[in-house]
N, C-alpha and C positions, 0 to 999 in steps of 0.2 A: 186431496193431495197438494191443491194450492194452498189450502190454509196449512197445511205442514211445511210447505214449501215456504211460506209466510213467516212461519213462526221461525224456522231454521235461521232465516235472514234476519229477522229481528235479535235474535238470541247471538249471531255471529256479530251484530253491527252492535248490540250492548255488551258483547265480551271485549269489542275493541273501543269501543267508550270506555268502558272499565281499567283495559290496558292502558290507553292515554292517561286517562287520572291518575293512574297509578307510576308511570312513567314521569309525569310530571311533578308528582309527590317524592319521588325518587331522585330526577335533577334538583329540585329546590333542595333537597336536604343534600344532595352533591355539593350544590352552590355554599351552604352553611359550610360543610365541613373545609371545603377550600379555602372559606374566607377564613375561619378559625386557624385551619394552618398555617396561610400567611402570617397571620397576628402572631400563631407560635415562632414563626421562622424570626419575622424581625425580633420578637423577642429573645431569640434565642442568639442571634448575632451580635446584641445589644449587650447580652450578659458575656459571652464569648468575648467579644471586645475589653468590656470591663474588666474580665477576670483576667486578662492579658495585660492590660495596665496595671493591674493589681500585683501580676507578679514581678514585673521589670520595677514596681516600686518596691517590692518586698527584696527583689535582689540589690536594688542599689543601695538600701537600707544596710543590708545583710555586709553587703561590700564597704560602705562606710564603716559599721562596726569594726568590722574586719581590719580597715585600716587604723581607726582610731586604737585596736589594742594592740597594734604591731608598732605604731608611734610612742602610745605609752607605756607598754611592756606588761608582762601579767601583772595582775593586781596581787597587791600585798595586805596582809593584814594591819590594823589600825598600830597593834606593838609593834611589827616589823617598819612600821613608817616612822613610829619614833626612835627608835633604833636608828634606822636611815640619819635623820635629822641629828642626832646626837654626834653618831659618826662622822657625818659632814661638817658640824662646828668645831670637829677637831678631837674628839675623846675615843677610847675604846668603849666597845660595848661588849668584848668578849670575856670568859670567866679568868680568863687570866691575866687581863690589864684591865678591868672593867673602872670607868671614872677617870681612868689616867691618862695624861695628854696625850697625844699621837705627837713625835717629835718632828715637826716640820710638815706635818699632816700624813708622813708616810703610811702605806698601805698597809692595812693589817688582815691577813688571810685569816686569820681565827675571826676577826669579826665580819668579814665579807660573807664568810661561813656561815654565820650567825643572820644577819639579814637576811642574805640573797641563797642561803643553802636550801635543802630541799623542802618545799613546801606543800602543806598536806589541806 
């Protein structure tokens, strides 16, 4: 019985030793995972900050473009810009009086319709 009891104690001791090794391995794995998690959190925070900076910059650029569009006005085609230039030089561009001089640069509703009318 003593040998059997000795064997049980040795087996129990071996089980504790194996459990201790397993726990140390698990603890090391946990430490590595924790370190990887910390690195991921740092990267994530840096990316979140960069993303916010990019969003802010994009918002600034969009606002700037909107402001430019409002000050310049809607874009016109090259042909309409040419008609506008001719009109500003004092000539009619409408089909009724095309090419004739505008007396004292009076505005012409027909010309303005041709230049600034419905745009496609």
